[in-house]
C-alpha positions in Angstrom: -114.9 61.6 172.3 -111.1 62.4 172.7 -109.6 65.2 170.8 -105.7 64.3 171.1 -103.7 63.9 168.2 -103.7 61.2 165.6 -99.8 60.7 165.1 -98.8 58.1 167.0 -94.9 56.6 167.5 -94.7 53.8 165.0 -96.2 50.3 166.3 -93.7 47.4 166.1 -94.1 45.1 162.9 -94.1 41.5 162.9 -93.4 39.9 159.2 -95.6 37.1 158.4 -93.5 34.7 156.1 -92.4 35.5 152.7 -94.1 33.1 150.5 -93.5 35.6 147.1 -92.1 38.8 146.1 -94.4 40.9 148.5 -94.5 41.4 152.0 -97.7 41.5 154.2 -97.2 42.8 157.6 -99.0 42.1 160.9 -99.2 45.4 163.1 -99.7 45.3 166.8 -98.6 47.6 169.1 -101.4 48.8 171.5 -102.4 52.3 171.3 -105.0 54.6 173.3 -108.3 54.1 172.4 -109.1 56.9 170.4 -111.7 58.6 167.9 -110.6 62.0 167.0 -108.2 63.3 164.0 -105.4 65.2 163.9 -105.1 68.0 166.5 -106.1 71.5 165.1 -103.5 74.7 165.0 -106.2 77.1 166.2 -108.0 77.5 162.6 -105.0 77.6 160.7 -104.1 75.2 157.7 -101.4 73.2 157.6 -98.3 73.6 155.1 -97.6 71.8 152.2 -94.5 70.3 150.5 -93.6 71.9 147.0 -93.1 68.3 145.9 -96.5 67.0 146.8 -97.8 69.9 145.6 -96.6 68.9 142.0 -97.6 65.3 142.4 -100.8 66.5 143.1 -101.2 68.9 140.2 -100.1 66.0 137.7 -102.8 64.9 135.6 -104.1 61.3 135.2 -102.3 58.8 133.1 -104.7 56.8 130.0 -102.3 54.4 128.9 -98.9 52.7 131.0 -95.4 53.0 129.5 -94.8 49.6 126.7 -92.1 48.7 129.8 -94.9 47.6 132.2 -96.0 44.9 129.5 -93.1 42.6 130.0 -95.1 39.6 131.7 -97.4 40.0 128.9 -101.5 40.5 128.9 -104.5 38.9 130.5 -104.0 36.7 133.2 -100.5 35.8 134.3 -100.4 34.2 137.6 -103.8 31.6 138.3 -103.1 29.3 141.4 -107.1 28.3 141.1 -107.1 26.7 144.6 -106.4 29.5 146.4 -108.2 32.1 144.4 -111.6 33.1 145.7 -114.2 32.4 142.9 -116.6 35.4 141.2 -116.0 37.3 138.2 -114.0 40.5 137.6 -115.2 44.1 136.4 -113.2 47.1 136.0 -113.4 50.1 133.5 -110.7 51.0 131.1 -110.7 54.5 131.8 -109.5 56.5 128.5 -111.1 53.6 126.5 -114.6 54.5 128.0 -115.2 50.7 128.2 -115.9 48.4 131.2 -115.2 44.3 130.9 -116.7 41.8 133.0 -114.4 39.1 132.9 -113.9 35.2 134.5 -110.4 34.6 136.0 -109.1 33.3 133.5 -109.6 36.8 131.4 -112.7 35.7 129.7 -115.2 38.5 128.3 -118.7 37.7 130.0 -119.9 40.8 129.2 -118.6 44.4 128.1 -120.1 47.9 127.8 -118.9 50.9 125.9 -120.2 54.5 124.8 -118.7 57.3 122.9 -116.6 59.8 125.9 -113.5 61.0 126.9 -113.2 58.9 129.9 -115.1 56.3 132.6 -114.0 57.3 136.0 -115.6 54.5 137.7 -118.6 52.0 137.3 -120.9 49.5 139.5 -122.8 46.4 138.7 -126.4 46.6 139.6 -128.6 43.6 141.0 -130.5 44.1 137.6 -127.5 43.8 135.4 -128.0 47.7 134.7 -124.5 49.3 134.8 -123.8 53.2 136.4 -120.8 54.7 135.1 -119.2 58.0 136.0 -117.6 59.9 132.8 -117.1 62.8 130.9 -116.8 64.3 127.3 -118.8 63.4 124.5 -115.7 61.3 122.4 -115.5 64.9 120.4 -114.7 67.7 122.9 -110.9 68.1 123.7 -110.2 67.2 127.8 -108.5 70.6 127.5 -111.5 72.2 126.5 -113.7 70.3 128.9 -115.4 71.8 132.0 -117.1 70.1 134.8 -120.6 70.4 132.6 -119.1 68.0 130.5 -119.4 64.9 133.4 -122.5 63.0 133.4 -123.6 59.9 135.2 -124.7 57.4 132.8 -126.6 54.1 133.5 -126.2 51.2 131.0 -128.5 48.3 130.6 -127.0 44.7 130.8 -127.2 44.6 127.0 -125.5 48.1 126.9 -128.4 50.3 125.9 -128.9 53.3 127.6 -131.5 53.5 130.0 -130.6 57.4 131.0 -127.9 59.6 130.9 -127.7 63.1 133.3 -125.1 66.0 132.5 -123.9 66.7 136.0 -120.7 67.5 137.7 -120.1 63.8 139.2 -116.7 62.3 139.8 -114.8 59.8 141.0 -117.0 57.3 142.4 -121.0 55.7 142.5 -122.8 53.5 144.4 -126.4 52.4 145.6 -126.8 53.1 149.2 -129.2 50.0 151.4 -132.1 52.5 150.8 -131.7 52.3 146.9 -131.1 55.6 146.4 -127.8 56.6 144.0 -125.1 57.6 145.7 -121.7 59.9 143.9 -119.3 62.9 144.3 -120.1 66.3 142.4 -118.1 69.2 142.4 -118.7 73.0 143.0 -116.9 76.1 142.5 -116.9 78.4 145.8 -115.2 81.5 147.2 -114.3 80.8 150.5 -111.8 83.4 152.4 -110.4 80.8 154.6 -109.0 79.0 152.1 -107.9 81.5 149.5 -109.1 85.2 149.0 -108.8 85.4 145.3 -109.3 81.7 143.8 -112.4 80.0 143.5 -112.1 76.3 145.5 -113.4 73.1 144.1 -115.3 72.0 147.0 -116.7 68.4 146.8 -120.3 67.5 147.8 -121.6 63.8 148.5 -125.1 63.7 146.4 -128.2 61.3 146.8 -130.2 61.2 143.7 -133.6 59.0 142.8 -133.0 55.8 140.9 -133.8 58.1 137.4 -130.5 59.7 138.1 -132.7 63.0 139.5 -130.4 65.1 142.6 -132.2 65.9 145.8 -130.0 66.1 148.9 -126.4 67.1 148.8 -123.9 67.6 151.6 -120.9 70.1 151.3 -117.5 68.6 152.4 -116.5 71.8 153.1 -119.3 72.8 155.5 -119.1 69.6 157.0 -115.3 69.3 158.0 -115.0 73.0 158.9 -117.9 72.2 161.5 -115.7 70.3 163.4 -112.2 72.2 164.0 -111.9 69.9 166.9 -111.8 66.9 164.6 -109.9 68.1 161.6 -107.5 70.6 160.5 -107.1 71.6 156.9 -103.8 71.1 155.0 -102.9 73.8 152.7 -103.3 73.0 149.2 -101.7 75.1 146.5 -103.9 76.6 143.4 -103.9 75.3 140.3 -105.2 75.4 136.5 -107.7 72.4 135.3 -109.2 72.8 132.2 -108.2 76.0 131.9 -109.6 76.9 135.2 -107.5 78.1 137.9 -108.6 76.9 141.2 -108.2 75.3 144.9 -108.7 71.3 144.5 -109.1 71.4 148.4 -110.3 67.6 149.0 -110.0 65.6 145.5 -112.3 62.7 147.3 -112.4 59.8 145.3 -114.1 57.1 147.0 -117.5 57.3 149.3 -119.4 54.6 150.9 -122.8 54.2 153.5 -122.1 52.3 156.4 -123.9 48.4 155.7 -122.9 46.6 158.2 -125.8 46.8 160.7 -124.2 44.7 163.6 -121.1 47.4 163.4 -123.7 50.2 165.0 -124.3 48.9 168.0 -120.3 49.0 168.7 -119.6 52.5 168.5 -121.4 55.3 167.0 -118.7 56.1 163.9 -120.5 52.9 162.3 -123.9 55.0 162.5 -126.5 53.5 159.9 -126.3 56.8 158.3 -122.8 57.4 158.1 -120.3 57.7 155.0 -117.1 56.8 154.8 -114.8 58.6 152.4 -111.6 59.3 151.4 -109.6 62.6 150.1 -106.9 62.3 148.2 -105.6 66.2 148.9 -106.3 66.1 152.4 -104.4 62.7 152.9 -107.5 61.9 154.8 -110.2 59.2 155.1 -113.6 60.5 157.4 -117.2 59.5 158.2 -119.9 61.7 158.2 -123.1 61.7 159.7 -125.6 62.4 157.0 -128.3 63.7 159.2 -126.3 66.7 160.8 -123.9 66.4 158.0 -120.8 67.3 160.0 -117.9 65.3 160.2 -117.9 62.6 163.1 -114.2 61.0 162.5 -110.9 61.1 160.6 -107.8 59.9 160.4 -104.7 59.7 158.1 -103.0 63.3 158.1 -99.1 62.4 158.4 -99.6 58.8 158.1 -100.6 58.3 154.6 -100.3 60.3 151.4 -102.8 60.7 148.3 -105.3 58.0 149.7 -108.1 56.1 147.7 -110.7 53.7 148.0 -111.5 53.3 151.8 -114.1 50.6 152.4 -115.2 49.6 156.0 -115.0 45.8 156.8 -117.3 43.3 158.2 -115.0 43.5 161.4 -115.2 47.1 161.2 -111.8 47.8 160.4 -111.1 50.1 157.2 -109.1 48.7 154.1 -107.6 51.4 152.3 -105.2 51.9 149.7 -102.3 54.1 150.5 -100.7 55.6 147.3 -97.4 57.1 148.4 -97.2 60.7 147.0 -93.8 61.4 147.5 -92.8 58.1 148.9 -92.7 56.3 145.3 -94.5 53.1 146.6 -97.6 52.3 147.4 -99.2 50.0 150.2 -102.9 48.3 151.1 -103.3 48.9 155.1 -106.2 47.6 156.7 -106.5 50.2 160.3 -108.8 49.9 163.4 -110.2 53.3 163.4 -110.9 53.1 167.6 -107.3 52.6 168.5 -106.1 54.1 165.1 -104.0 51.0 164.7 -102.4 49.4 161.3 -103.3 45.8 162.0 -102.0 44.9 158.7 -100.7 46.1 155.8 -99.2 44.7 152.2 -96.3 46.6 150.3 -93.8 44.7 147.6 -90.6 43.2 148.6 -89.2 45.8 146.6 -91.5 48.6 146.9 -90.7 50.5 144.0 -92.4 47.4 142.0 -96.1 48.2 143.2 -96.5 51.6 143.1 -99.2 53.7 141.5 -99.3 58.0 141.9 -103.2 57.9 141.2 -106.2 56.0 141.9 -105.9 52.7 143.0 -108.3 50.2 144.3 -108.3 47.0 147.1 -111.6 45.1 147.9 -111.5 42.2 151.0 -112.6 39.1 149.2 -114.2 36.2 151.2 -111.7 33.8 151.4 -109.5 36.8 153.5 -107.4 37.8 150.4 -107.3 40.9 148.9 -107.7 42.5 145.4 -105.9 45.5 144.3 -105.7 47.5 140.8 -102.5 49.3 140.6 -104.4 51.5 138.4 -101.5 52.9 136.4 -100.0 50.2 135.4 -103.1 48.6 133.9 -102.3 45.7 136.7 -104.8 43.9 139.1 -103.9 41.1 141.4 -105.2 39.2 144.2 -103.1 38.7 147.3 -103.0 36.4 150.6 -102.8 37.7 153.8 -99.7 36.3 153.9 -98.4 38.5 151.2 -98.3 35.5 148.1 -100.1 36.8 144.9 -102.2 34.5 143.9 -103.7 35.7 140.8 -102.5 38.5 138.4 -103.8 40.1 135.3 -102.2 42.8 133.1 -105.3 45.0 130.8 -104.9 43.3 127.1 -106.3 46.8 126.2 -103.0 48.6 124.7 -102.2 52.3 123.6 -100.5 52.8 119.9 -97.3 52.3 121.0 -98.1 49.3 123.4 -98.8 50.2 127.1 -102.0 49.0 128.7 -104.8 51.4 129.0 -105.3 51.9 133.2 -107.5 50.0 135.7 -109.9 52.6 137.4 -110.8 49.7 139.9 -111.6 46.2 139.9 -114.5 44.7 141.8 -114.8 40.9 142.1 -118.7 39.6 141.9 -120.1 36.3 143.3 -120.5 33.8 140.6 -124.2 33.6 142.3 -124.5 37.5 141.9 -124.1 37.4 137.8 -125.7 33.7 137.8 -129.0 35.9 139.6 -128.5 38.9 136.3 -127.9 36.2 133.4 -131.2 33.9 135.0 -132.8 37.3 134.9 -132.2 38.7 131.3 -132.9 35.2 130.1 -136.6 35.4 131.5 -137.2 38.3 130.1 -136.6 36.9 126.4 -138.5 34.2 126.8 
């Protein structure tokens, strides 16, 4: 495994035909085959930018400004012949509500419970909904602590199956072995990071189907065990919910490797590996769950404030690059073995596609990509060439008219939803 720097010269870019007010770029300059991350600076952290520090510390918004509602609400673009069939699931963060909608915007199913916010949700094959959330609907956000976070499981008809008070955040999924996987925050003193202030260390946690945790992996321990692969960026202390801390990782997505055919291609695709995304380290990384160590990392100097890393069937990584400090976002497709960005989407006017926080991307069966521009409450489906063929603006509004932010949007195949409906129809007979 090479340990050469990951920062390469910018690849030559070839722009495909612009068929809408957007740009999709195929990038094709060959690079050296490498799977190491940034060259370490003899154990030191990389200095941070004051501007980026300020952007990282901004609180998440709940509603977009009214100016973003000019196109109206609901489905605003729908080119039926070019859109991937399916139903869309999304959570409106400040409303503690999730909706499953058709491509025409019709609500098929809806879930809600009292709280302060929902960070993410996942629809299970039996129709249950897993939710990462926080608050009880009565305690103010400024008075909340990590003890107010929870993992919630609701039935298809919205009944509480169970609720676990855990310091979970951002993401949840069911692994191929049937365990629940999420992120938890834990505070610890790490003198190498800061001698006087606690570090918020994120951990990946595995839970039984009833929500009881049984195994976890500290990200700090996993990353620090491989100084040959990774160097920490300096993160300035900030105050959150009345507590001063160093939010070292701010991890926001995790995914267990699911493509068995890739495991034979290269060790980074091992069946017990997990890909994750760290907003504050500008990094997408892969951890071997068995050894609890980092095996691959990329991103510093290339992306800024990223979210939602996922491995595609072809072995490439799809990633939402928020562009903190750049003020425009993009979706990129990365070859992790060559470290080459082989495709990207950004708006023709880059400033029109930007979200400072959150954001998601999903590669669909027809080759299109479903994108959530979270802070503006917008989601859209874009072709490989950059044409937007479906667009949606969250109809749930604030008192002054701005749409509620969309944490993520995920499209489920019609057969997936139909099986759930049949299952529950049988239960009622």
